[in-house]
Backbone as a printed PyTorch tensor [residue, N CA C, xyz], in Angstrom:
tensor([[[  0.5720,  -1.1220,   0.2680],
         [  0.2160,   0.0620,   0.0340],
         [  0.3350,   1.1070,  -0.1240]],

        [[  1.8920,   1.4020,   0.4670],
         [  2.6520,   2.2630,   0.6110],
         [  3.1790,   2.6200,  -0.3920]],

        [[  3.6670,   1.5090,  -1.6480],
         [  4.0250,   2.2390,  -2.9170],
         [  2.8690,   2.6310,  -3.4610]],

        [[  2.0860,   2.1570,  -3.6530],
         [  0.9140,   3.4770,  -4.6140],
         [  0.8470,   4.0830,  -4.1050]],

        [[  0.7880,   4.8830,  -2.8440],
         [  1.1750,   5.7940,  -2.2720],
         [  2.0500,   6.9320,  -2.5830]],

        [[  3.4290,   6.4530,  -2.3800],
         [  4.6480,   6.9600,  -2.9510],
         [  4.6260,   7.1960,  -4.7540]],

        [[  4.1270,   6.3770,  -5.0750],
         [  3.6440,   6.4550,  -6.8430],
         [  2.7080,   7.5900,  -7.2890]],

        [[  1.7750,   7.9160,  -6.2900],
         [  1.2310,   8.6510,  -6.4490],
         [  1.3800,  10.1390,  -6.6920]],

        [[  1.9290,   9.8380,  -5.3430],
         [  2.7620,  11.2470,  -5.1150],
         [  3.9510,  11.4270,  -5.8400]],

        [[  4.8780,  10.8340,  -6.6000],
         [  5.8210,  10.7730,  -7.4560],
         [  4.7400,  11.5500,  -8.7470]],

        [[  4.0220,  11.0440,  -9.1160],
         [  3.0770,  11.1270, -10.1450],
         [  3.0770,  12.8280, -10.1690]],

        [[  2.3210,  13.1420,  -9.0490],
         [  1.5750,  14.5310,  -8.4220],
         [  3.0100,  15.2430,  -8.4850]],

        [[  3.8490,  15.0360,  -7.7980],
         [  5.0120,  16.0190,  -8.2540],
         [  5.8610,  16.1480,  -9.1060]],

        [[  5.7310,  15.1540, -10.1150],
         [  6.3760,  15.5020, -11.5270],
         [  5.5080,  16.3530, -12.0980]],

        [[  3.9490,  16.0690, -12.3650],
         [  3.0630,  17.2560, -12.8160],
         [  3.7150,  18.2830, -12.4510]],

        [[  3.7020,  18.6430, -11.1970],
         [  3.3250,  19.8500, -10.8370],
         [  5.0130,  20.3700, -11.4500]],

        [[  5.6880,  20.2450, -11.3610],
         [  7.1330,  20.3170, -11.5350],
         [  7.2940,  20.4900, -13.2450]],

        [[  6.1510,  20.0520, -13.9480],
         [  6.3040,  20.2340, -15.7100],
         [  5.3350,  21.0030, -15.7780]],

        [[  4.3840,  21.4030, -14.7220],
         [  3.5360,  22.4400, -15.3020],
         [  3.7960,  24.0720, -14.4770]],

        [[  5.1310,  23.8720, -14.1810],
         [  5.4270,  25.2090, -13.7290],
         [  6.8130,  25.4530, -14.5010]],

        [[  6.5200,  25.1020, -15.6850],
         [  8.1600,  25.8070, -16.7300],
         [  8.2620,  27.0180, -17.0430]],

        [[  7.1360,  27.5800, -16.5750],
         [  7.0440,  29.2060, -17.0380],
         [  6.7830,  29.7580, -18.2260]],

        [[  5.6960,  28.3570, -18.9820],
         [  4.7890,  28.4590, -20.2810],
         [  3.9160,  29.1940, -20.0910]],

        [[  2.9800,  29.6980, -20.8650],
         [  1.6670,  30.3780, -20.6060],
         [  0.6320,  29.8590, -21.1180]],

        [[ -0.1580,  28.8890, -20.5680],
         [ -0.8040,  27.6970, -21.7830],
         [ -1.9190,  28.7560, -22.8910]],

        [[ -2.5080,  30.0090, -22.2920],
         [ -3.2790,  30.6230, -22.8260],
         [ -2.6990,  31.0010, -23.9890]],

        [[ -1.1180,  30.9380, -24.2300],
         [ -0.4190,  31.1150, -25.6580],
         [ -1.0030,  30.0920, -26.5760]],

        [[ -1.5070,  29.1980, -26.0230],
         [ -1.5940,  27.5800, -26.9980],
         [ -2.9100,  27.6460, -27.2910]],

        [[ -3.8630,  28.1180, -26.8160],
         [ -5.0110,  27.8750, -26.7560],
         [ -5.5250,  27.0390, -28.0750]],

        [[ -5.3840,  27.9570, -29.0520],
         [ -6.1080,  27.4710, -30.3930],
         [ -5.4510,  25.8010, -30.7820]],

        [[ -4.0840,  25.3550, -29.9050],
         [ -3.7140,  24.4470, -30.2820],
         [ -4.2610,  23.4530, -29.3740]],

        [[ -4.4740,  23.9170, -28.0890],
         [ -5.4150,  22.7540, -27.0420],
         [ -6.9970,  22.4950, -27.6160]],

        [[ -7.4850,  23.4800, -27.6930],
         [ -8.9540,  23.4100, -28.3060],
         [ -8.8460,  22.3570, -29.5860]],

        [[ -7.8970,  22.7930, -30.5950],
         [ -7.8970,  21.6080, -31.5420],
         [ -7.7960,  20.2130, -31.4660]],

        [[ -6.8290,  19.8700, -30.6380],
         [ -6.2270,  18.7230, -30.2860],
         [ -7.7120,  18.1910, -29.0680]],

        [[ -8.3590,  18.7580, -28.7370],
         [ -9.6340,  18.3640, -27.9820],
         [-10.6000,  17.8860, -28.7000]],

        [[-10.8690,  19.0210, -29.7200],
         [-11.7880,  18.8320, -30.3070],
         [-11.8960,  17.6830, -31.3520]],

        [[-10.3820,  17.2800, -32.0480],
         [-10.3000,  16.0370, -32.8710],
         [-10.3090,  15.1190, -31.9700]],

        [[ -9.9720,  15.2010, -31.2040],
         [ -9.9480,  13.4210, -30.2370],
         [-11.5450,  13.3130, -30.3100]],

        [[-12.6040,  14.2930, -30.1010],
         [-13.5820,  14.0060, -30.3040],
         [-14.0550,  13.1180, -31.5090]],

        [[-13.7800,  13.9790, -32.5320],
         [-13.7840,  13.1980, -34.1130],
         [-13.4370,  12.0050, -34.2030]],

        [[-12.1970,  11.5240, -33.6210],
         [-11.2740,  10.4400, -33.5650],
         [-11.8650,   9.1130, -32.7250]],

        [[-13.2470,   9.8790, -31.9300],
         [-13.7830,   8.4780, -31.1120],
         [-14.8710,   7.5040, -31.7470]],

        [[-15.5240,   8.4350, -32.8860],
         [-16.5070,   7.5660, -33.6910],
         [-16.1370,   7.8410, -34.9030]],

        [[-15.4470,   6.8160, -35.9670],
         [-15.2840,   6.6450, -37.3540],
         [-16.5550,   7.3500, -38.0420]],

        [[-17.8500,   7.2500, -37.7900],
         [-18.9290,   7.9170, -38.2020],
         [-19.0030,   9.5840, -38.2490]],

        [[-18.6280,   9.6600, -37.6120],
         [-18.2220,  10.9930, -37.1460],
         [-17.4590,  11.6760, -38.5310]],

        [[-16.3490,  11.2730, -38.5790],
         [-15.2260,  11.5320, -39.5170],
         [-15.5820,  11.1430, -41.1180]],

        [[-15.9850,  10.4610, -41.3220],
         [-16.3570,  10.2660, -43.0170],
         [-17.5260,  10.6700, -43.3730]],

        [[-16.7830,  10.8810, -44.7600],
         [-17.7200,  11.2690, -45.9510],
         [-18.1170,  12.7330, -45.1320]],

        [[-17.2060,  13.7200, -44.9890],
         [-18.1840,  15.0930, -44.4070],
         [-17.5540,  15.7820, -45.6630]],

        [[-18.7540,  16.9370, -45.4960],
         [-18.9160,  17.3380, -46.4530],
         [-18.7510,  19.1930, -45.4520]],

        [[-19.3300,  19.3950, -44.2340],
         [-19.3130,  20.3920, -43.9490],
         [-18.8550,  19.8720, -41.8670]],

        [[-18.1100,  20.6880, -41.2450],
         [-18.0740,  20.7400, -39.8950],
         [-18.3560,  21.7170, -39.3140]],

        [[-19.4780,  22.0260, -38.3070],
         [-19.7690,  23.1950, -37.5540],
         [-19.3100,  22.5990, -36.3200]],

        [[-18.4660,  24.0260, -36.0150],
         [-17.7550,  24.1310, -34.6140],
         [-18.5500,  25.6330, -34.0700]],

        [[-19.4030,  25.7640, -32.9600],
         [-20.2090,  26.5990, -31.8280],
         [-18.4260,  27.1450, -31.3490]],

        [[-18.7140,  28.2220, -31.7110],
         [-17.4570,  28.7500, -30.6310],
         [-17.7730,  29.8560, -30.0550]],

        [[-19.0030,  29.9580, -29.2920],
         [-19.7290,  30.9190, -29.2640],
         [-19.6280,  31.0080, -27.6870]],

        [[-19.2090,  30.1490, -27.1130],
         [-18.9340,  30.1490, -25.9950],
         [-17.1960,  29.9050, -25.5610]],

        [[-16.3060,  30.1180, -26.3360],
         [-14.9140,  30.0900, -26.6800],
         [-14.3830,  31.1820, -25.8030]],

        [[-14.6240,  31.9430, -24.8660],
         [-14.2960,  33.5610, -24.4410],
         [-13.1230,  33.4620, -24.0190]],

        [[-12.0950,  32.9910, -24.1140],
         [-10.8860,  32.9420, -23.5470],
         [-10.5330,  32.9880, -25.2790]],

        [[-10.5440,  32.5360, -26.3040],
         [-10.2200,  32.7970, -27.5560],
         [ -9.9970,  34.2880, -28.5640]],

        [[ -8.2410,  34.1150, -28.2120],
         [ -8.8980,  34.9520, -29.7090],
         [ -9.0730,  35.0450, -30.7450]],

        [[ -9.3350,  35.8980, -31.9410],
         [ -9.6830,  35.5230, -32.9780],
         [ -8.1700,  34.6840, -33.7450]],

        [[ -6.9180,  34.7450, -33.5490],
         [ -6.3870,  34.4610, -34.3480],
         [ -6.1890,  32.7190, -33.6960]],

        [[ -6.6330,  32.5040, -32.2640],
         [ -6.8120,  31.1950, -31.9340],
         [ -8.1960,  30.3520, -32.7930]],

        [[ -9.3260,  31.4480, -32.7530],
         [-10.6190,  30.2790, -33.6440],
         [-10.1260,  30.2310, -35.1050]],

        [[ -9.0370,  31.0080, -35.7410],
         [ -8.8610,  31.1150, -37.0940],
         [ -7.8710,  29.9180, -37.2160]],

        [[ -7.1400,  29.5130, -36.2930],
         [ -6.1030,  28.3560, -36.0610],
         [ -6.8540,  26.8950, -35.9190]],

        [[ -7.8820,  27.2750, -35.4620],
         [ -9.2680,  25.8770, -34.9750],
         [ -9.5090,  25.5460, -36.3770]],

        [[ -9.9700,  26.7120, -37.2060],
         [-10.4450,  26.1060, -38.2630],
         [ -9.5660,  25.8950, -39.2450]],

        [[ -8.6620,  26.4170, -39.7090],
         [ -7.3360,  25.9460, -40.4220],
         [ -7.4090,  24.8260, -40.2930]],

        [[ -6.7900,  24.3390, -38.7980],
         [ -6.8090,  22.5480, -38.4920],
         [ -7.6500,  21.8240, -39.4630]],

        [[ -8.9060,  22.3450, -39.0290],
         [-10.0400,  21.1200, -39.7230],
         [-10.3520,  21.0960, -40.8190]],

        [[ -9.7060,  22.6010, -41.4520],
         [ -9.9720,  22.5020, -43.0720],
         [ -9.1210,  21.3580, -43.7210]],

        [[ -7.4840,  22.0450, -43.4630],
         [ -6.9640,  20.9510, -43.8190],
         [ -7.1990,  19.2940, -43.3880]],

        [[ -7.1970,  19.0120, -42.1510],
         [ -6.8020,  17.7720, -41.7290],
         [ -8.6410,  16.8880, -42.4310]],

        [[ -9.3530,  17.3400, -42.2410],
         [-10.8710,  16.8220, -43.1420],
         [-11.5950,  17.2370, -44.4020]],

        [[-10.5590,  18.4260, -44.6830],
         [-10.7700,  18.9460, -46.0840],
         [-12.2550,  19.2430, -46.1570]],

        [[-12.6210,  20.1760, -45.6250],
         [-13.5900,  20.6730, -45.4100],
         [-13.9130,  22.2060, -45.5860]]])
């Protein structure tokens, strides 16, 4: 049981150390959202087969700048050819 606690503690400490490298995650929001949305598309082959259109409602993406929104749209245009 002690080993499990040590492993969990090690993982938590490792994650905290990795997250404190001085990078601002808000600079990469377009990329983060693109990866997240794309992972949903990959969950079901029926979602990503024979596509003509992809609708992404960005009305609640308050943190995103226009540059980030365009990055997301460009990602999907290039990857899915829509």
